[in-house]
C-alpha positions as CSV (number, residue, x, y, z in Angstrom):
1,M,-22.9,14.3,19.7
2,N,-25.4,13.1,17.1
3,R,-24.7,11.2,13.9
4,Q,-25.0,14.3,11.6
5,Q,-22.4,16.2,13.6
6,Y,-20.1,13.2,13.5
7,L,-20.4,12.8,9.7
8,A,-20.0,16.6,9.2
9,G,-16.8,16.6,11.3
10,M,-15.4,13.6,9.5
11,S,-16.2,15.2,6.1
12,V,-14.4,18.4,7.1
13,L,-11.4,16.4,8.4
14,L,-11.2,14.3,5.2
15,L,-11.5,17.4,2.9
16,S,-8.8,19.2,4.9
17,M,-6.5,16.3,4.7
18,F,-7.1,16.0,0.9
19,I,-6.4,19.7,0.4
20,I,-3.3,19.8,2.5
21,G,-2.0,16.5,0.9
22,S,-2.6,18.0,-2.5
23,L,-0.7,21.1,-1.7
24,I,2.3,19.1,-0.2
25,V,2.5,16.7,-3.1
26,S,2.1,19.2,-5.9
27,S,5.2,20.5,-7.5
28,W,5.3,24.3,-7.7
29,P,7.5,25.5,-10.5
30,A,9.7,28.4,-9.7
31,G,9.9,30.7,-12.7
32,D,11.3,34.1,-13.4
33,I,9.2,37.0,-12.2
34,T,8.3,39.2,-15.2
35,N,6.9,42.7,-15.1
36,I,3.5,42.6,-16.7
37,G,1.5,45.8,-17.0
38,L,-2.1,46.0,-15.8
39,E,-3.3,46.5,-19.3
40,A,-1.7,43.3,-20.6
41,L,-2.9,41.4,-17.5
42,G,-6.5,42.6,-18.0
43,K,-6.5,41.8,-21.7
44,G,-5.0,38.4,-21.1
45,T,-7.5,37.6,-18.4
46,F,-10.7,38.9,-20.0
47,E,-9.9,37.7,-23.5
48,T,-9.3,34.1,-22.2
49,Y,-11.8,33.9,-19.4
50,G,-14.3,36.7,-20.2
51,L,-17.4,34.4,-20.5
52,T,-16.4,32.6,-17.3
53,F,-16.2,35.9,-15.4
54,I,-19.7,36.8,-16.6
55,I,-21.2,33.4,-15.7
56,V,-19.6,33.4,-12.2
57,G,-20.7,37.0,-11.7
58,L,-24.3,36.0,-12.5
59,V,-24.2,33.0,-10.2
60,M,-22.8,35.1,-7.4
61,F,-25.4,37.8,-7.9
62,T,-28.2,35.2,-7.9
63,S,-26.8,33.6,-4.8
64,M,-26.7,37.0,-3.1
65,L,-30.3,37.7,-4.0
66,G,-31.4,34.3,-2.7
67,G,-29.6,34.9,0.6
68,V,-31.3,38.3,1.0
69,F,-34.7,36.7,0.2
70,L,-34.1,33.9,2.7
71,A,-32.9,36.3,5.4
72,K,-35.9,38.6,5.0
73,E,-38.3,38.4,7.9
74,D,-42.0,38.2,7.2
75,D,-44.2,40.8,8.9
76,E,-46.9,39.0,10.8
77,E,-49.6,41.2,12.2
């Protein structure tokens, strides 16, 4: 095993321990389940986080185009 694989494994292990520890330590409040219609849910989400959805969508689209560009094989004749 080379040094890069060792560091990658340690990084994954530390990140996993951090995420699991955060989930265990966090308090999860139990509230009443309310019936919210889809219209109210959509309005609440997009009125509050509309710009965020647009930015994340553009980033994901750009990433997808970059992945397709990198995966494209060049024709060598």
